[in-house]
N, CA and C atoms as an extended XYZ file, in Angstrom:
555
Properties=species:S:1:pos:R:3:atomname:S:1:resname:S:1:resid:I:1 pbc="F F F"
N         0.828       -1.301        0.007 N   MET     1
C        -0.015       -0.007        0.020 CA  MET     1
C         0.804        1.187        0.015 C   MET     1
N         0.648        2.198       -0.899 N   SER     2
C         1.544        3.258       -0.937 CA  SER     2
C         1.177        4.305        0.100 C   SER     2
N         2.100        5.174        0.463 N   ARG     3
C         1.943        6.190        1.430 CA  ARG     3
C         2.795        7.381        1.271 C   ARG     3
N         2.136        8.564        1.672 N   LEU     4
C         2.894        9.777        1.558 CA  LEU     4
C         3.637        9.949        2.927 C   LEU     4
N         4.856       10.111        2.502 N   ILE     5
C         5.925       10.330        3.639 CA  ILE     5
C         6.177       11.853        3.700 C   ILE     5
N         5.743       12.386        4.873 N   TYR     6
C         5.860       13.931        4.969 CA  TYR     6
C         7.033       14.181        5.930 C   TYR     6
N         8.170       14.658        5.297 N   LEU     7
C         9.332       14.990        6.167 CA  LEU     7
C         9.242       16.399        6.490 C   LEU     7
N         9.573       16.754        7.674 N   MET     8
C         9.504       18.288        8.091 CA  MET     8
C        10.355       18.505        9.167 C   MET     8
N        10.754       19.741        9.421 N   GLY     9
C        11.774       20.240       10.332 CA  GLY     9
C        12.232       21.577       10.146 C   GLY     9
N        12.761       21.970       11.079 N   PRO    10
C        13.248       23.453       11.014 CA  PRO    10
C        14.239       23.655        9.834 C   PRO    10
N        14.224       24.849        9.241 N   SER    11
C        15.230       25.160        8.075 CA  SER    11
C        16.698       24.947        8.764 C   SER    11
N        17.522       24.174        8.245 N   GLY    12
C        18.932       24.014        8.670 CA  GLY    12
C        18.944       22.589        9.325 C   GLY    12
N        17.772       21.915        9.472 N   SER    13
C        17.839       20.747       10.237 CA  SER    13
C        18.590       19.503        9.320 C   SER    13
N        18.658       19.716        8.194 N   GLY    14
C        19.353       18.805        7.185 CA  GLY    14
C        18.254       18.000        6.404 C   GLY    14
N        17.095       18.447        6.197 N   LYS    15
C        16.277       17.704        5.288 CA  LYS    15
C        16.718       17.516        4.017 C   LYS    15
N        17.206       18.485        3.303 N   ASP    16
C        17.763       18.390        2.018 CA  ASP    16
C        19.076       17.375        1.913 C   ASP    16
N        19.893       17.474        2.962 N   SER    17
C        20.953       16.640        2.960 CA  SER    17
C        20.577       15.233        3.134 C   SER    17
N        19.543       15.068        4.044 N   LEU    18
C        19.193       13.648        4.348 CA  LEU    18
C        18.462       13.075        3.055 C   LEU    18
N        17.619       13.814        2.284 N   LEU    19
C        17.128       13.414        1.078 CA  LEU    19
C        17.974       12.919        0.104 C   LEU    19
N        19.190       13.838        0.019 N   GLN    20
C        20.031       13.633       -1.125 CA  GLN    20
C        20.764       12.269       -0.766 C   GLN    20
N        21.191       12.240        0.547 N   ALA    21
C        21.970       10.874        1.020 CA  ALA    21
C        21.165        9.648        0.903 C   ALA    21
N        19.849        9.877        1.149 N   ALA    22
C        19.021        8.687        1.205 CA  ALA    22
C        18.507        8.268       -0.112 C   ALA    22
N        18.569        9.247       -1.171 N   ARG    23
C        17.866        9.138       -2.555 CA  ARG    23
C        18.150        7.737       -3.116 C   ARG    23
N        19.320        7.308       -3.386 N   PRO    24
C        19.481        5.892       -3.882 CA  PRO    24
C        18.834        4.838       -3.304 C   PRO    24
N        18.883        4.762       -1.866 N   ALA    25
C        18.187        3.745       -1.227 CA  ALA    25
C        16.660        3.875       -1.406 C   ALA    25
N        16.180        5.100       -1.383 N   LEU    26
C        14.701        5.242       -1.529 CA  LEU    26
C        14.204        4.956       -2.892 C   LEU    26
N        14.979        5.419       -3.901 N   GLN    27
C        14.554        4.923       -5.137 CA  GLN    27
C        14.652        3.423       -5.528 C   GLN    27
N        15.697        2.823       -4.925 N   ALA    28
C        15.668        1.275       -5.056 CA  ALA    28
C        14.585        0.626       -4.342 C   ALA    28
N        13.787        1.338       -3.215 N   ARG    29
C        12.540        0.672       -2.720 CA  ARG    29
C        11.249        1.087       -3.567 C   ARG    29
N        11.503        1.972       -4.555 N   GLY    30
C        10.326        2.457       -5.387 CA  GLY    30
C         9.741        3.609       -4.855 C   GLY    30
N        10.283        4.285       -3.954 N   CYS    31
C         9.858        5.597       -3.370 CA  CYS    31
C        10.303        6.869       -4.296 C   CYS    31
N         9.185        7.502       -4.616 N   ARG    32
C         9.419        8.751       -5.536 CA  ARG    32
C         9.674       10.123       -4.455 C   ARG    32
N        10.532       10.782       -4.854 N   ILE    33
C        10.773       12.089       -4.027 CA  ILE    33
C        10.297       13.258       -4.789 C   ILE    33
N         9.393       13.989       -4.309 N   ALA    34
C         8.719       15.158       -4.889 CA  ALA    34
C         9.825       16.366       -4.856 C   ALA    34
N         9.864       17.047       -5.903 N   ARG    35
C        10.673       18.259       -6.054 CA  ARG    35
C         9.687       19.350       -5.753 C   ARG    35
N        10.032       20.209       -4.908 N   ARG    36
C         9.380       21.308       -4.403 CA  ARG    36
C         9.519       22.495       -5.521 C   ARG    36
N         8.405       23.291       -5.573 N   VAL    37
C         8.440       24.760       -6.240 CA  VAL    37
C         8.656       25.686       -5.115 C   VAL    37
N         9.457       26.580       -5.398 N   ILE    38
C         9.672       27.536       -4.184 CA  ILE    38
C         9.943       28.864       -5.004 C   ILE    38
N         9.475       30.053       -4.284 N   THR    39
C         9.720       31.289       -4.855 CA  THR    39
C        11.187       31.827       -4.083 C   THR    39
N        11.938       31.110       -4.701 N   ARG    40
C        13.451       31.413       -4.297 CA  ARG    40
C        14.250       31.226       -5.375 C   ARG    40
N        15.373       31.936       -5.643 N   SER    41
C        16.268       31.490       -6.823 CA  SER    41
C        16.605       30.160       -6.921 C   SER    41
N        16.635       29.770       -8.245 N   ALA    42
C        16.904       28.238       -8.496 CA  ALA    42
C        18.279       27.957       -8.288 C   ALA    42
N        19.206       29.130       -7.998 N   GLU    43
C        20.541       28.861       -7.734 CA  GLU    43
C        20.753       28.671       -6.072 C   GLU    43
N        19.688       28.713       -5.401 N   ALA    44
C        19.925       28.443       -3.962 CA  ALA    44
C        20.454       27.323       -3.675 C   ALA    44
N        21.503       27.339       -2.647 N   GLN    45
C        22.373       25.993       -2.518 CA  GLN    45
C        21.563       25.193       -1.617 C   GLN    45
N        21.917       23.906       -1.796 N   GLY    46
C        21.498       22.783       -0.936 CA  GLY    46
C        20.108       22.264       -1.173 C   GLY    46
N        19.325       22.646       -2.035 N   GLU    47
C        18.056       22.004       -2.230 CA  GLU    47
C        17.725       21.830       -3.776 C   GLU    47
N        17.140       20.540       -3.973 N   ASP    48
C        16.732       20.270       -5.355 CA  ASP    48
C        15.255       20.655       -5.507 C   ASP    48
N        15.095       21.966       -5.897 N   ALA    49
C        13.803       22.627       -6.042 CA  ALA    49
C        13.905       23.346       -7.217 C   ALA    49
N        12.446       23.599       -7.734 N   LEU    50
C        12.318       24.428       -8.916 CA  LEU    50
C        12.077       25.891       -8.355 C   LEU    50
N        12.959       26.992       -8.715 N   GLY    51
C        12.703       28.258       -8.281 CA  GLY    51
C        11.863       28.890       -9.270 C   GLY    51
N        10.971       29.696       -8.791 N   VAL    52
C        10.070       30.488       -9.635 CA  VAL    52
C         9.677       31.640       -8.990 C   VAL    52
N         9.325       32.633       -9.826 N   ASP    53
C         8.958       34.123       -9.100 CA  ASP    53
C         7.540       34.028       -8.554 C   ASP    53
N         7.101       35.041       -7.876 N   GLU    54
C         5.909       34.896       -7.196 CA  GLU    54
C         4.808       34.971       -8.029 C   GLU    54
N         4.896       35.668       -9.229 N   GLN    55
C         3.718       35.542      -10.219 CA  GLN    55
C         3.658       34.169      -10.862 C   GLN    55
N         4.761       33.541      -11.107 N   GLU    56
C         4.645       32.198      -11.818 CA  GLU    56
C         4.024       31.152      -10.612 C   GLU    56
N         4.396       31.347       -9.461 N   PHE    57
C         3.837       30.540       -8.433 CA  PHE    57
C         2.362       30.609       -8.334 C   PHE    57
N         1.986       31.895       -8.309 N   ALA    58
C         0.538       32.252       -8.137 CA  ALA    58
C        -0.202       31.638       -9.441 C   ALA    58
N         0.421       31.656      -10.567 N   ARG    59
C        -0.193       31.192      -11.809 CA  ARG    59
C        -0.309       29.608      -11.710 C   ARG    59
N         0.629       28.986      -11.157 N   LEU    60
C         0.616       27.558      -11.032 CA  LEU    60
C        -0.494       27.094       -9.903 C   LEU    60
N        -0.496       27.836       -8.853 N   ARG    61
C        -1.504       27.449       -7.725 CA  ARG    61
C        -2.868       27.571       -8.494 C   ARG    61
N        -3.103       28.791       -9.120 N   GLU    62
C        -4.405       28.964       -9.681 CA  GLU    62
C        -4.788       28.050      -10.728 C   GLU    62
N        -3.842       27.533      -11.300 N   ALA    63
C        -4.128       26.508      -12.349 CA  ALA    63
C        -4.205       24.927      -11.814 C   ALA    63
N        -3.995       24.979      -10.505 N   GLY    64
C        -4.197       23.622       -9.791 CA  GLY    64
C        -3.105       22.692       -9.885 C   GLY    64
N        -1.733       23.226      -10.080 N   ALA    65
C        -0.686       22.475      -10.272 CA  ALA    65
C         0.081       21.829       -9.079 C   ALA    65
N        -0.653       22.295       -7.949 N   PHE    66
C         0.069       21.814       -6.609 CA  PHE    66
C        -1.104       20.853       -5.882 C   PHE    66
N        -0.514       19.835       -5.490 N   ALA    67
C        -1.264       18.938       -4.381 CA  ALA    67
C        -1.406       19.794       -2.940 C   ALA    67
N        -0.161       20.317       -2.709 N   LEU    68
C         0.048       20.978       -1.452 CA  LEU    68
C         0.702       22.179       -1.737 C   LEU    68
N         0.317       23.296       -0.918 N   SER    69
C         1.119       24.691       -0.902 CA  SER    69
C         0.878       25.547        0.294 C   SER    69
N         1.914       26.139        0.616 N   TRP    70
C         1.876       26.981        1.777 CA  TRP    70
C         2.930       28.023        1.723 C   TRP    70
N         2.855       28.836        2.734 N   GLN    71
C         3.840       29.983        2.890 CA  GLN    71
C         4.552       29.783        4.129 C   GLN    71
N         6.035       30.192        4.173 N   ALA    72
C         6.746       30.164        5.415 CA  ALA    72
C         8.003       31.004        4.967 C   ALA    72
N         8.378       31.637        6.151 N   ASN    73
C         9.650       32.327        6.029 CA  ASN    73
C         9.731       33.427        4.782 C   ASN    73
N         8.678       33.891        4.448 N   GLY    74
C         8.608       34.915        3.286 CA  GLY    74
C         8.640       34.211        1.973 C   GLY    74
N         8.584       33.051        1.921 N   LEU    75
C         8.594       32.129        0.642 CA  LEU    75
C         7.211       31.453        0.388 C   LEU    75
N         6.976       31.120       -0.779 N   ALA    76
C         5.829       30.253       -1.135 CA  ALA    76
C         6.441       28.785       -1.580 C   ALA    76
N         5.720       27.692       -1.209 N   TYR    77
C         6.286       26.406       -1.362 CA  TYR    77
C         5.083       25.604       -1.964 C   TYR    77
N         5.307       24.873       -3.054 N   GLY    78
C         4.413       24.002       -3.647 CA  GLY    78
C         4.890       22.457       -3.871 C   GLY    78
N         4.054       21.440       -3.656 N   ILE    79
C         4.272       20.151       -4.014 CA  ILE    79
C         3.440       19.836       -5.279 C   ILE    79
N         4.021       19.545       -6.513 N   PRO    80
C         3.243       19.257       -7.642 CA  PRO    80
C         2.352       18.138       -7.504 C   PRO    80
N         1.312       18.269       -8.184 N   ARG    81
C         0.085       17.231       -8.236 CA  ARG    81
C         0.623       15.758       -8.749 C   ARG    81
N         1.721       15.651       -9.276 N   ASP    82
C         2.335       14.467       -9.773 CA  ASP    82
C         2.361       13.530       -8.461 C   ASP    82
N         2.527       13.955       -7.424 N   ILE    83
C         2.245       13.020       -6.128 CA  ILE    83
C         1.035       12.031       -6.213 C   ILE    83
N        -0.053       12.779       -6.539 N   ASP    84
C        -1.417       12.015       -6.668 CA  ASP    84
C        -1.188       10.721       -7.508 C   ASP    84
N        -0.618       10.984       -8.823 N   ASP    85
C        -0.398        9.961       -9.828 CA  ASP    85
C         0.509        8.786       -9.184 C   ASP    85
N         1.622        9.380       -8.650 N   TRP    86
C         2.520        8.373       -8.125 CA  TRP    86
C         1.818        7.436       -6.996 C   TRP    86
N         1.094        8.143       -6.095 N   LEU    87
C         0.480        7.520       -5.082 CA  LEU    87
C        -0.533        6.268       -5.527 C   LEU    87
N        -1.315        6.784       -6.675 N   ALA    88
C        -2.221        5.894       -7.240 CA  ALA    88
C        -1.553        4.798       -8.051 C   ALA    88
N        -0.417        4.986       -8.542 N   ALA    89
C         0.317        3.889       -9.147 CA  ALA    89
C         0.872        2.925       -8.202 C   ALA    89
N         0.956        3.176       -6.836 N   GLY    90
C         1.512        2.413       -5.809 CA  GLY    90
C         2.646        2.723       -5.328 C   GLY    90
N         3.122        3.855       -5.524 N   HIS    91
C         4.531        4.237       -5.163 CA  HIS    91
C         4.390        4.985       -3.787 C   HIS    91
N         5.403        4.787       -2.897 N   ASP    92
C         5.579        5.653       -1.663 CA  ASP    92
C         6.220        6.881       -2.216 C   ASP    92
N         5.579        8.055       -1.575 N   VAL    93
C         6.049        9.354       -1.931 CA  VAL    93
C         6.519       10.226       -0.887 C   VAL    93
N         7.798       10.640       -0.979 N   LEU    94
C         8.290       11.564        0.076 CA  LEU    94
C         8.277       12.993       -0.412 C   LEU    94
N         7.746       13.790        0.498 N   VAL    95
C         7.790       15.239        0.401 CA  VAL    95
C         8.538       16.024        1.433 C   VAL    95
N         9.009       17.041        1.079 N   ASN    96
C         9.711       17.900        2.172 CA  ASN    96
C         8.587       18.953        2.465 C   ASN    96
N         8.082       18.710        3.679 N   GLY    97
C         6.783       19.596        4.075 CA  GLY    97
C         7.220       20.671        5.071 C   GLY    97
N         6.116       21.211        5.703 N   SER    98
C         6.156       22.325        6.674 CA  SER    98
C         5.501       21.848        7.839 C   SER    98
N         6.117       22.084        9.083 N   ARG    99
C         5.417       21.717       10.354 CA  ARG    99
C         4.009       22.431       10.438 C   ARG    99
N         4.066       23.793       10.127 N   ALA   100
C         2.946       24.451       10.222 CA  ALA   100
C         1.776       23.965        9.374 C   ALA   100
N         2.144       23.424        8.213 N   TYR   101
C         1.069       22.964        7.219 CA  TYR   101
C         0.773       21.550        7.454 C   TYR   101
N         1.149       20.883        8.396 N   LEU   102
C         1.044       19.433        8.666 CA  LEU   102
C        -0.537       19.109        8.827 C   LEU   102
N        -1.259       19.952        9.471 N   PRO   103
C        -2.766       19.599        9.685 CA  PRO   103
C        -3.453       19.681        8.389 C   PRO   103
N        -2.998       20.553        7.498 N   MET   104
C        -3.754       20.674        6.086 CA  MET   104
C        -3.262       19.578        5.303 C   MET   104
N        -2.060       19.144        5.372 N   ALA   105
C        -1.585       17.865        4.651 CA  ALA   105
C        -2.180       16.491        5.017 C   ALA   105
N        -2.365       16.595        6.412 N   ARG   106
C        -2.904       15.334        6.930 CA  ARG   106
C        -4.394       15.360        6.772 C   ARG   106
N        -5.205       16.422        6.457 N   ALA   107
C        -6.524       16.647        6.038 CA  ALA   107
C        -6.623       16.019        4.558 C   ALA   107
N        -5.754       16.260        3.821 N   ARG   108
C        -5.804       15.826        2.326 CA  ARG   108
C        -5.393       14.425        2.317 C   ARG   108
N        -4.359       14.033        3.025 N   TYR   109
C        -3.877       12.647        3.008 CA  TYR   109
C        -3.838       12.132        4.418 C   TYR   109
N        -5.024       11.772        4.886 N   PRO   110
C        -5.127       11.086        6.208 CA  PRO   110
C        -4.097        9.987        6.658 C   PRO   110
N        -3.722        9.234        5.821 N   GLN   111
C        -2.655        8.082        6.286 CA  GLN   111
C        -1.319        8.499        6.096 C   GLN   111
N        -0.971        9.774        5.837 N   LEU   112
C         0.503       10.061        5.810 CA  LEU   112
C         1.374        9.653        6.828 C   LEU   112
N         2.378        9.613        6.637 N   LEU   113
C         3.647        9.135        7.662 CA  LEU   113
C         4.422       10.500        7.964 C   LEU   113
N         4.241       11.035        9.126 N   ALA   114
C         4.812       12.375        9.302 CA  ALA   114
C         6.128       12.081       10.178 C   ALA   114
N         7.165       12.613        9.532 N   ILE   115
C         8.488       12.522       10.082 CA  ILE   115
C         9.172       13.946       10.344 C   ILE   115
N         9.301       14.024       11.734 N   LEU   116
C         9.920       15.401       12.122 CA  LEU   116
C        11.424       15.158       12.402 C   LEU   116
N        12.118       15.951       11.554 N   LEU   117
C        13.724       16.040       11.681 CA  LEU   117
C        13.931       16.991       12.657 C   LEU   117
N        14.558       16.690       13.776 N   GLN   118
C        15.064       17.546       14.648 CA  GLN   118
C        16.516       17.552       14.763 C   GLN   118
N        17.036       18.710       15.442 N   VAL   119
C        18.458       18.871       15.524 CA  VAL   119
C        18.641       19.671       16.835 C   VAL   119
N        19.649       19.584       17.530 N   ASP   120
C        20.111       20.422       18.673 CA  ASP   120
C        20.141       21.873       18.250 C   ASP   120
N        19.616       22.767       19.095 N   GLU   121
C        19.531       24.400       18.586 CA  GLU   121
C        20.973       24.794       18.521 C   GLU   121
N        21.918       24.526       19.086 N   THR   122
C        23.277       25.058       18.896 CA  THR   122
C        23.859       24.503       17.475 C   THR   122
N        23.612       23.344       17.167 N   VAL   123
C        23.944       22.600       15.887 CA  VAL   123
C        23.158       23.352       14.769 C   VAL   123
N        21.829       23.565       14.976 N   LEU   124
C        20.931       24.208       14.016 CA  LEU   124
C        21.478       25.664       13.802 C   LEU   124
N        21.910       26.442       14.807 N   ARG   125
C        22.458       27.775       14.508 CA  ARG   125
C        23.600       27.898       13.661 C   ARG   125
N        24.546       26.885       14.016 N   GLN   126
C        25.858       26.660       13.250 CA  GLN   126
C        25.438       26.384       11.773 C   GLN   126
N        24.587       25.435       11.508 N   ARG   127
C        24.251       25.003       10.078 CA  ARG   127
C        23.739       26.256        9.292 C   ARG   127
N        22.932       27.107       10.049 N   LEU   128
C        22.385       28.280        9.333 CA  LEU   128
C        23.362       29.141        9.187 C   LEU   128
N        24.272       29.516        9.964 N   LEU   129
C        25.142       30.401        9.757 CA  LEU   129
C        26.181       29.834        8.594 C   LEU   129
N        26.457       28.730        8.571 N   ALA   130
C        27.381       27.979        7.601 CA  ALA   130
C        27.013       28.132        6.143 C   ALA   130
N        25.528       28.011        5.998 N   ARG   131
C        25.050       27.918        4.727 CA  ARG   131
C        24.923       29.314        4.132 C   ARG   131
N        25.075       30.478        4.926 N   GLY   132
C        25.177       31.788        4.422 CA  GLY   132
C        23.923       32.283        3.634 C   GLY   132
N        22.740       31.743        3.726 N   ARG   133
C        21.673       32.042        3.107 CA  ARG   133
C        20.868       33.172        3.708 C   ARG   133
N        21.038       33.393        5.132 N   GLU   134
C        20.310       34.311        5.844 CA  GLU   134
C        21.304       35.290        6.467 C   GLU   134
N        20.843       36.410        6.976 N   THR   135
C        21.646       37.296        7.977 CA  THR   135
C        21.242       36.831        9.310 C   THR   135
N        22.105       37.287       10.172 N   PRO   136
C        22.073       36.898       11.690 CA  PRO   136
C        20.539       37.250       12.145 C   PRO   136
N        20.060       38.293       11.880 N   PRO   137
C        18.562       38.599       12.322 CA  PRO   137
C        17.544       37.556       11.681 C   PRO   137
N        17.830       37.286       10.371 N   GLN   138
C        16.993       36.277        9.748 CA  GLN   138
C        17.095       35.004       10.421 C   GLN   138
N        18.293       34.677       10.793 N   ILE   139
C        18.579       33.389       11.537 CA  ILE   139
C        17.821       33.336       12.880 C   ILE   139
N        17.965       34.440       13.691 N   ASP   140
C        17.217       34.542       14.899 CA  ASP   140
C        15.707       34.455       14.631 C   ASP   140
N        15.196       35.187       13.596 N   ALA   141
C        13.758       34.945       13.320 CA  ALA   141
C        13.362       33.343       13.193 C   ALA   141
N        14.433       32.643       12.283 N   ARG   142
C        13.992       31.162       12.135 CA  ARG   142
C        13.984       30.427       13.204 C   ARG   142
N        14.951       30.549       14.223 N   LEU   143
C        15.052       29.929       15.464 CA  LEU   143
C        13.948       30.312       16.202 C   LEU   143
N        13.474       31.511       16.273 N   ALA   144
C        12.268       31.901       17.035 CA  ALA   144
C        10.967       31.118       16.512 C   ALA   144
N        10.856       31.142       15.116 N   ARG   145
C         9.817       30.411       14.505 CA  ARG   145
C         9.877       28.877       14.926 C   ARG   145
N        11.162       28.320       14.985 N   ASN   146
C        11.353       26.957       15.286 CA  ASN   146
C        10.863       26.708       16.841 C   ASN   146
N        11.096       27.567       17.721 N   ALA   147
C        10.710       27.336       19.001 CA  ALA   147
C         9.061       27.404       19.124 C   ALA   147
N         8.599       28.148       18.317 N   GLY   148
C         7.047       28.434       18.249 CA  GLY   148
C         6.384       27.205       17.500 C   GLY   148
N         6.945       26.520       16.938 N   LEU   149
C         6.496       25.315       16.089 CA  LEU   149
C         6.741       23.834       16.522 C   LEU   149
N         6.843       23.832       17.730 N   ARG   150
C         7.202       22.412       18.294 CA  ARG   150
C         6.067       21.368       17.903 C   ARG   150
N         6.510       20.382       17.461 N   VAL   151
C         5.691       19.272       17.076 CA  VAL   151
C         6.200       18.146       18.008 C   VAL   151
N         5.543       17.525       18.758 N   GLU   152
C         5.947       16.472       19.786 CA  GLU   152
C         5.674       15.139       19.099 C   GLU   152
N         6.602       14.341       19.625 N   ALA   153
C         6.598       13.031       19.230 CA  ALA   153
C         5.329       12.182       19.645 C   ALA   153
N         4.680       11.611       18.866 N   GLY   154
C         3.230       11.027       19.205 CA  GLY   154
C         2.125       11.811       18.886 C   GLY   154
N         2.471       13.125       18.608 N   ALA   155
C         1.385       13.957       18.373 CA  ALA   155
C         0.790       13.881       17.037 C   ALA   155
N        -0.390       13.254       17.007 N   GLY   156
C        -0.980       12.918       15.808 CA  GLY   156
C        -0.035       11.894       14.843 C   GLY   156
N         0.537       10.959       15.555 N   ASP   157
C         1.328       10.088       14.775 CA  ASP   157
C         2.505       10.563       14.138 C   ASP   157
N         3.245       11.420       14.887 N   VAL   158
C         4.568       12.060       14.263 CA  VAL   158
C         5.670       11.174       14.773 C   VAL   158
N         6.710       10.822       13.865 N   TRP   159
C         7.833       10.055       14.251 CA  TRP   159
C         9.013       11.123       14.204 C   TRP   159
N         9.689       11.136       15.302 N   VAL   160
C        10.915       12.152       15.415 CA  VAL   160
C        12.120       11.352       15.154 C   VAL   160
N        12.917       12.108       14.227 N   LEU   161
C        14.276       11.505       13.814 CA  LEU   161
C        15.244       12.629       14.128 C   LEU   161
N        16.169       12.328       14.968 N   ASP   162
C        17.225       13.269       15.451 CA  ASP   162
C        18.391       13.245       14.419 C   ASP   162
N        18.720       14.308       13.965 N   ASN   163
C        19.780       14.578       12.897 CA  ASN   163
C        20.880       15.497       13.471 C   ASN   163
N        21.187       15.368       14.736 N   SER   164
C        22.248       16.058       15.213 CA  SER   164
C        23.547       15.499       15.177 C   SER   164
N        23.558       14.168       14.818 N   ALA   165
C        24.726       13.425       14.806 CA  ALA   165
C        25.112       13.208       13.250 C   ALA   165
N        25.815       12.060       12.983 N   ALA   166
C        26.292       11.907       11.462 CA  ALA   166
C        25.154       11.608       10.577 C   ALA   166
N        25.078       12.057        9.482 N   LEU   167
C        24.144       12.008        8.525 CA  LEU   167
C        23.815       10.409        8.117 C   LEU   167
N        24.823        9.589        8.001 N   GLU   168
C        24.820        8.276        7.724 CA  GLU   168
C        23.700        7.527        8.844 C   GLU   168
N        23.872        8.047       10.036 N   LEU   169
C        23.108        7.467       11.112 CA  LEU   169
C        21.557        7.652       10.786 C   LEU   169
N        21.306        9.034       10.407 N   SER   170
C        20.018        9.509       10.129 CA  SER   170
C        19.501        8.769        8.926 C   SER   170
N        20.385        8.545        7.905 N   VAL   171
C        19.753        7.780        6.822 CA  VAL   171
C        19.458        6.377        7.172 C   VAL   171
N        20.286        5.726        8.046 N   ALA   172
C        19.846        4.385        8.456 CA  ALA   172
C        18.649        4.282        9.278 C   ALA   172
N        18.378        5.204       10.180 N   ARG   173
C        17.157        5.332       11.083 CA  ARG   173
C        15.951        5.457       10.135 C   ARG   173
N        16.188        6.459        9.048 N   LEU   174
C        14.984        6.675        8.209 CA  LEU   174
C        14.641        5.519        7.528 C   LEU   174
N        15.496        4.820        6.822 N   LEU   175
C        15.234        3.617        6.020 CA  LEU   175
C        14.621        2.542        6.897 C   LEU   175
N        15.178        2.293        8.119 N   TYR   176
C        14.764        1.488        9.026 CA  TYR   176
C        13.145        1.691        9.423 C   TYR   176
N        12.835        2.953        9.635 N   ARG   177
C        11.585        3.260        9.919 CA  ARG   177
C        10.525        3.130        8.701 C   ARG   177
N        11.063        3.266        7.393 N   LEU   178
C        10.218        3.120        6.337 CA  LEU   178
C         9.975        1.650        5.975 C   LEU   178
N        11.053        0.840        6.297 N   ASP   179
C        10.945       -0.496        6.100 CA  ASP   179
C        10.278       -1.335        7.169 C   ASP   179
N        10.051       -0.806        8.233 N   THR   180
C         9.403       -1.252        9.517 CA  THR   180
C         7.915       -1.096        9.408 C   THR   180
N         7.003       -2.162        9.368 N   PRO   181
C         5.555       -1.899        9.503 CA  PRO   181
C         5.016       -1.068       10.709 C   PRO   181
N         4.205       -0.390       10.703 N   ARG   182
C         3.671        0.185       11.828 CA  ARG   182
C         3.416       -0.614       13.043 C   ARG   182
N         2.870       -1.769       12.649 N   SER   183
C         2.563       -2.714       13.920 CA  SER   183
C         3.656       -3.268       14.473 C   SER   183
N         4.887       -3.122       14.085 N   GLN   184
C         6.092       -3.819       14.656 CA  GLN   184
C         6.880       -2.558       15.251 C   GLN   184
N         6.438       -1.336       15.202 N   LEU   185
C         7.120       -0.333       16.063 CA  LEU   185
C         6.761       -0.157       17.447 C   LEU   185
């Protein structure tokens, strides 16, 4: 049975790094990874996303191109409708989602598997500074938003994955969780 795997976590928690590192193993399992559409430059580092301007994003949303869409941190994000076709064809589908949008995503896909990628706040600040995408005040705002968007383990069947240590360990834990039936957890 196919499922929507909804990966979420604060900016800088390593969602894109985890997806990139796990991609070969996920694809070998028949899992499709959705490519987000974002109103950020296509040259933005670290994410496999399609960058569009705000007008193009609005046009796509109005045309029904997105299965899921939301706004966060001054940007708009969309998950293409292709995921519905992939799910209907029996594929697991992994999306890079938003914690704030989880209730809406769950309303559309009630059986989704929510995975919360967490990281120690000190590590998170270091990662945000290292990527050089935001100014220190913007980083402080992201950390404040993170503190306000706490999603607890077990809250609506959310599985927490700590990504504070080695990326390889997080990949192994992710794959173990995806390979283990819910009844055995």
